[in-house]
C-alpha positions as CSV (number, residue, x, y, z in Angstrom):
1,M,0.0,0.0,0.0
2,L,2.7,2.5,1.0
3,N,4.7,1.5,-2.1
4,D,1.9,3.1,-4.2
5,Y,3.3,6.6,-3.4
6,G,6.4,8.4,-4.6
7,N,8.9,10.0,-2.3
8,I,7.5,13.5,-2.6
9,Q,3.9,12.3,-1.9
10,K,5.1,10.4,1.2
11,E,7.1,13.3,2.5
12,R,4.1,15.7,2.1
13,M,1.7,13.3,3.8
14,S,4.2,12.9,6.6
15,D,4.4,16.7,7.0
16,I,0.6,16.9,7.0
17,L,0.4,14.2,9.7
18,F,3.0,15.9,11.9
19,T,1.2,19.3,11.5
20,I,-2.1,17.7,12.6
21,L,-0.4,16.1,15.5
22,N,1.1,19.4,16.5
23,S,-2.3,21.3,16.2
24,R,-4.8,18.7,17.4
25,E,-7.2,20.0,14.8
26,I,-6.7,22.2,11.8
27,T,-8.4,23.2,8.6
28,R,-7.3,22.4,5.0
29,G,-6.6,26.1,4.5
30,E,-4.4,26.4,7.5
31,L,-2.5,23.3,6.4
32,A,-1.9,24.8,3.0
33,S,-0.6,28.0,4.5
34,R,1.7,26.3,7.0
35,L,3.2,23.8,4.6
36,N,3.3,26.2,1.6
37,L,1.2,23.9,-0.5
38,S,-1.6,24.7,-2.9
39,P,-5.2,24.1,-1.6
40,S,-5.8,21.5,-4.3
41,S,-2.7,19.5,-3.2
42,V,-3.8,19.5,0.4
43,V,-7.3,18.3,-0.6
44,K,-5.7,15.5,-2.6
45,Y,-3.5,14.4,0.2
46,I,-6.2,14.7,2.9
47,N,-8.5,12.5,0.8
48,K,-5.9,9.8,0.8
49,L,-5.3,10.1,4.5
50,I,-9.1,9.8,5.1
51,E,-9.2,6.7,2.9
52,H,-6.4,5.2,5.0
53,G,-8.5,5.9,8.1
54,L,-5.9,8.1,9.7
55,V,-7.7,11.4,9.5
56,R,-11.3,12.5,9.6
57,E,-13.4,15.7,9.4
58,S,-14.4,16.8,12.9
59,G,-16.5,20.0,12.7
60,L,-16.7,23.6,11.5
61,D,-14.6,26.5,12.5
62,E,-16.2,29.8,13.8
63,S,-17.8,31.7,11.0
64,T,-16.2,35.0,10.0
65,G,-18.5,35.4,7.0
66,G,-18.7,33.2,4.0
67,R,-18.3,29.4,3.9
68,R,-17.2,27.8,7.1
69,S,-14.1,25.6,7.0
70,V,-14.0,22.0,8.2
71,Y,-11.6,20.9,10.9
72,L,-9.4,17.9,10.5
73,E,-8.2,15.6,13.2
74,F,-6.9,12.1,13.7
75,N,-9.5,9.4,13.5
76,P,-9.7,7.3,16.7
77,E,-12.3,4.9,15.2
78,V,-10.6,2.9,12.4
79,G,-7.2,1.7,13.4
80,V,-4.6,1.5,16.1
81,N,-0.8,1.3,16.5
82,I,1.0,-1.3,18.6
83,A,3.2,0.7,21.0
84,I,5.8,-1.1,23.2
85,I,8.2,0.1,25.9
86,F,11.1,-2.0,27.2
87,N,11.4,-1.4,31.0
88,L,13.8,-2.9,33.4
89,S,11.2,-5.2,35.1
90,N,8.6,-5.5,32.3
91,I,7.6,-5.0,28.7
92,H,4.6,-2.7,28.4
93,G,2.6,-3.0,25.3
94,A,-0.6,-1.3,24.2
95,L,-3.0,-0.6,21.3
96,V,-3.1,3.1,20.8
97,N,-5.5,4.9,18.5
98,P,-4.3,7.9,16.3
99,S,-5.7,10.3,18.9
100,G,-3.2,9.0,21.5
101,E,-5.8,7.1,23.5
102,I,-4.8,3.7,24.9
103,V,-7.4,1.2,23.8
104,Y,-5.9,-1.9,25.4
105,E,-2.7,-2.6,27.3
106,L,-0.8,-5.5,28.8
107,F,2.5,-6.3,30.6
108,S,5.0,-9.1,30.4
109,S,7.6,-9.5,33.2
110,T,11.3,-9.4,32.4
111,S,14.4,-8.6,34.4
112,K,17.9,-7.1,34.1
113,G,20.3,-9.5,32.5
114,I,17.7,-11.4,30.4
115,E,19.2,-13.2,27.5
116,K,18.7,-11.6,24.1
117,D,16.7,-14.5,22.6
118,D,14.4,-14.6,25.6
119,L,13.7,-10.9,25.4
120,L,13.0,-11.2,21.6
121,D,10.6,-14.1,22.3
122,S,8.8,-11.9,24.8
123,L,8.6,-9.1,22.3
124,F,7.2,-11.3,19.6
125,K,4.6,-12.7,22.0
126,I,3.4,-9.4,23.2
127,I,3.1,-8.2,19.5
128,K,1.1,-11.3,18.7
129,D,-1.2,-10.9,21.7
130,L,-1.8,-7.3,20.8
131,Q,-2.4,-8.2,17.1
132,E,-5.0,-10.7,18.2
133,Q,-6.7,-8.2,20.5
134,A,-6.9,-5.7,17.6
135,N,-8.6,-8.3,15.5
136,T,-11.0,-9.1,18.3
137,I,-12.1,-5.5,18.6
138,G,-12.2,-5.0,14.8
139,K,-9.3,-2.5,14.5
140,S,-6.8,-2.5,11.7
141,I,-3.1,-2.0,12.7
142,F,-1.1,0.8,11.1
143,G,2.3,0.0,12.5
144,I,4.4,-1.4,15.4
145,G,6.7,0.9,17.5
146,L,9.3,0.0,20.2
147,G,10.8,2.4,22.6
148,M,13.9,1.2,24.4
149,G,17.2,2.6,25.7
150,D,20.9,2.7,24.7
151,S,22.6,2.8,21.3
152,M,20.5,2.4,18.1
153,D,20.0,3.5,14.5
154,L,16.5,4.9,14.1
155,K,16.3,4.8,10.4
156,E,17.6,1.3,10.0
157,G,15.8,0.0,13.1
158,I,18.9,-1.6,14.5
159,S,19.6,-1.8,18.3
160,Y,23.4,-1.8,18.6
161,E,23.5,-2.2,22.4
162,Y,20.9,-2.7,25.2
163,L,22.6,-2.7,28.6
164,L,19.8,-4.5,30.4
165,A,20.0,-7.7,28.2
166,R,22.9,-10.2,27.8
167,S,24.4,-11.0,24.4
168,W,22.5,-8.0,22.8
169,K,24.6,-6.6,20.0
170,D,23.6,-5.2,16.6
171,V,20.0,-6.6,16.7
172,P,18.2,-5.9,13.4
173,L,14.8,-5.3,15.1
174,K,13.1,-3.7,12.1
175,E,14.1,-6.6,9.8
176,L,13.0,-9.2,12.4
177,V,9.7,-7.7,13.3
178,E,8.6,-6.8,9.8
179,S,9.5,-10.3,8.4
180,K,7.5,-11.9,11.2
181,F,4.4,-9.7,11.3
182,D,4.3,-8.0,7.8
183,L,3.7,-4.6,9.4
184,P,5.9,-1.4,9.3
185,F,8.2,-1.2,12.4
186,F,9.6,1.9,14.0
187,L,12.4,2.1,16.7
188,I,12.8,5.0,19.0
189,N,14.6,5.8,22.2
190,D,12.1,5.4,25.0
191,I,12.9,8.8,26.6
192,D,12.5,10.5,23.2
193,A,9.1,8.8,23.0
194,G,8.3,10.4,26.3
195,A,9.2,13.8,24.9
196,L,6.9,13.2,21.9
197,G,4.1,12.1,24.3
198,E,4.4,15.3,26.2
199,K,4.6,17.4,23.0
200,F,1.4,16.0,21.5
201,Y,-0.7,14.8,24.4
202,G,0.8,16.0,27.7
203,R,2.3,19.1,29.4
204,G,4.4,20.1,26.4
205,V,1.4,20.9,24.1
206,K,2.1,24.3,22.4
207,V,5.5,24.6,24.2
208,E,8.2,25.1,21.5
209,N,11.3,24.5,23.7
210,F,11.3,22.0,26.6
211,V,13.2,19.2,28.2
212,T,11.7,16.0,29.7
213,L,13.3,14.1,32.5
214,W,12.3,10.5,33.1
215,L,12.9,9.4,36.7
216,S,11.9,5.8,37.3
217,E,13.8,2.5,36.9
218,T,16.2,4.4,34.7
219,V,17.0,8.1,34.3
220,G,16.9,9.8,30.9
221,M,16.3,13.1,29.1
222,G,14.4,14.1,26.0
223,M,14.5,17.4,24.2
224,V,12.1,19.4,22.0
225,L,13.9,22.3,20.5
226,N,12.3,24.9,18.2
227,D,9.1,22.8,18.2
228,R,10.9,19.6,17.0
229,I,12.1,16.6,18.8
230,Y,15.9,16.4,18.8
231,F,17.2,12.9,18.0
232,G,20.9,13.6,17.5
233,K,22.8,11.7,14.8
234,K,21.7,8.1,15.7
235,G,18.9,8.6,18.1
236,S,20.9,8.3,21.3
237,V,20.8,11.7,23.1
238,G,19.9,13.0,26.5
239,E,21.8,10.3,28.4
240,I,21.8,12.4,31.6
241,G,21.5,9.3,33.7
242,H,25.0,8.3,32.6
243,T,26.6,11.6,33.6
244,N,28.7,11.6,36.8
245,V,27.5,12.9,40.2
246,I,29.7,10.9,42.6
247,P,33.4,10.4,41.6
248,N,34.3,6.7,42.1
249,G,30.7,6.0,43.2
250,A,28.7,2.8,42.7
251,L,29.1,0.8,39.5
252,C,26.5,1.7,36.8
253,T,25.2,-0.6,34.0
254,C,27.1,1.5,31.5
255,G,30.4,0.4,33.1
256,N,31.3,3.8,34.7
257,R,31.0,4.7,38.3
258,G,28.9,7.3,40.1
259,C,26.4,8.0,37.4
260,L,23.2,9.8,38.2
261,E,21.3,6.6,37.5
262,T,23.0,4.9,40.4
263,V,21.5,7.4,42.9
264,A,18.2,8.7,41.4
265,T,16.1,5.6,40.5
266,E,13.3,3.7,42.1
267,A,15.7,0.9,43.0
268,Y,17.9,3.3,44.9
269,V,15.0,4.7,46.9
270,L,13.8,1.2,47.8
271,K,17.3,0.1,48.8
272,K,17.8,3.1,51.1
273,C,14.4,2.6,52.7
274,R,14.8,-1.1,53.2
275,E,18.2,-0.5,54.8
276,G,16.5,1.9,57.2
277,I,13.8,-0.6,58.0
278,V,16.3,-3.4,58.8
279,S,18.2,-1.0,61.1
280,G,15.0,-0.1,63.0
281,V,14.3,3.4,61.7
282,N,11.2,5.2,63.0
283,S,9.2,5.8,59.9
284,E,5.6,5.4,58.5
285,I,6.9,3.0,55.8
286,V,7.5,0.3,58.4
287,N,3.7,-0.3,58.4
288,F,3.8,-1.3,54.7
289,A,7.2,-3.0,54.4
290,G,7.3,-6.3,56.2
291,A,10.2,-7.3,58.5
292,D,12.8,-6.9,55.8
293,G,11.2,-4.2,53.7
294,S,10.4,-6.6,50.8
295,S,6.7,-5.6,50.6
296,L,7.5,-1.9,50.3
297,K,6.3,-0.1,47.1
298,I,7.4,3.2,45.7
299,K,3.9,4.6,46.2
300,D,4.1,3.8,49.9
301,I,7.3,5.8,50.1
302,I,5.9,8.8,48.2
303,D,2.8,8.8,50.4
304,A,4.9,8.8,53.5
305,S,7.0,11.7,52.1
306,N,3.8,13.7,51.3
307,N,2.7,13.0,54.9
308,G,5.8,14.6,56.3
309,D,7.8,11.4,57.1
310,R,11.3,12.7,58.1
311,F,13.3,9.6,57.2
312,V,11.8,9.3,53.7
313,R,12.2,13.0,53.1
314,N,15.9,12.9,53.9
315,I,16.3,10.3,51.2
316,F,14.4,12.4,48.7
317,L,16.3,15.5,49.7
318,E,19.6,13.7,48.8
319,I,18.2,12.7,45.5
320,A,16.8,16.2,44.8
321,G,20.4,17.5,45.2
322,Y,21.8,15.2,42.5
323,I,18.9,15.8,40.1
324,G,18.6,19.6,40.8
325,E,22.3,20.2,40.1
326,K,22.1,18.3,36.7
327,I,18.9,20.1,35.7
328,S,20.5,23.4,36.5
329,D,23.3,22.7,34.1
330,V,20.8,21.7,31.4
331,A,18.8,24.9,32.0
332,N,21.9,27.0,31.7
333,I,22.9,25.3,28.5
334,L,19.6,25.0,26.7
335,N,17.4,27.8,28.2
336,P,14.2,25.8,27.7
337,E,10.7,27.2,28.5
338,A,9.9,24.2,30.7
339,I,11.4,21.1,32.2
340,I,8.8,18.3,32.5
341,M,9.5,15.5,35.0
342,R,7.7,12.1,34.9
343,G,8.3,8.6,36.3
344,S,7.7,6.5,39.3
345,I,9.8,8.5,41.8
346,I,8.5,11.9,40.9
347,D,4.8,11.3,39.9
348,G,2.8,12.8,42.8
349,N,5.9,13.4,44.9
350,T,5.4,17.0,46.0
351,F,8.4,17.1,48.4
352,L,10.8,15.9,45.7
353,Y,9.4,18.2,43.1
354,E,9.5,21.3,45.4
355,N,13.2,20.6,46.3
356,I,14.3,20.0,42.7
357,N,12.5,23.2,41.8
358,R,14.2,25.1,44.6
359,I,17.6,24.0,43.6
360,V,17.1,24.7,39.9
361,K,15.8,28.2,40.6
362,N,18.8,28.9,42.9
363,R,21.5,27.3,40.8
364,S,20.6,28.4,37.3
365,L,21.3,31.9,35.9
366,S,18.7,34.4,37.1
367,I,17.5,35.3,33.6
368,I,16.9,31.6,33.0
369,S,15.4,30.7,36.4
370,N,12.9,33.6,36.1
371,S,11.7,32.2,32.8
372,I,11.7,28.5,33.2
373,E,8.8,26.4,34.5
374,L,9.3,23.0,36.1
375,K,6.4,20.7,35.8
376,Y,5.4,17.3,37.2
377,T,2.2,15.3,37.4
378,H,0.1,13.3,39.8
379,E,-0.8,10.9,37.0
380,T,0.7,7.5,36.8
381,S,0.1,6.7,33.1
382,D,3.1,6.2,30.9
383,I,3.3,9.1,28.5
384,R,5.9,7.2,26.5
385,I,3.3,4.8,25.1
386,P,1.3,7.4,23.2
387,G,4.6,9.0,22.3
388,V,5.7,5.8,20.5
389,S,2.4,5.8,18.7
390,S,2.9,9.4,17.6
391,Y,6.3,8.5,16.2
392,I,4.7,5.8,14.0
393,L,2.2,8.4,12.7
394,M,5.0,10.9,12.0
395,N,7.0,8.4,10.0
396,Y,4.2,6.2,8.6
397,F,4.9,7.2,5.0
398,R,8.6,7.3,5.4
399,T,9.1,3.6,5.7
């Protein structure tokens, strides 16, 4: 189907899809103006996108006299994308409609140090299960997207290195998935997927320059600069988790010592809290933890912090120092409008957010600190999943 179009047609339809993503809804006339295309060309391309089920007409704009224009938006009714994220402890897969809404999702357990072939088998199984679910609910599938970490080639769909899996080297994911499922496949860094999710569906809507910080099982940074996601040469950018904060500190998965990721993750918070429980600390978290702290969850720790628990707050105060210093450097270098933080250790964590915000405001240049806004959320949904789906839409005609 995609082979029916020439390169210029594909490029223009990709530009149209990106512009609709960036605008939520837009008229044909506005599209023609923004993309410097003739109205007749836009009509032709929009008709093709409507035929594909990607776009639909949604309503009329406000009348200023004369004929009212019809708005265009992504069509949530016809098809879905398969969006997948590799996490340290699980694979998260979902069916996402073109409006960015999760229609169905599932998880498959995994672990650090899993063998390459086992991880690939899990990936193939989750794609197959999602494919079957799409058939069950009567949705066509536009494409498959995977967000993961470490070194990769976005265009070729090759993952050169994945530090959480053993024997993982130069894995041709695009070739493997497309040959098995006969659907277009797209590879993206998972943190960049988060930046896209914020840009199109989250707290980065209509913000032209912002940075996202992912604080969960891993630490990473995505960048939207001049209204475009910044991928770098090969799609491996924003590795703030692998910058040094403690000289000769703990060994990181990347092979270096003292990286931010060794002291600012969910695992680090849990470790510090469990050590405190074993040593007999007086803290609210003892009520949720069990004798050795094994029952403790990150949400219990954040709730305790929000309730004023001194022990837990001291841990988050330490982490805020590491994160705040790094974000201050980023702010001074990039001068973004906003820094958006998400992930399991920051979502709903008022104390951690307030202290990171305080440090960034104090440490960055005054002209920058006065103009930057730090954002976080009380939501727990993974913005990276709709971000992966948006990446499929952006590049659907570029395969």
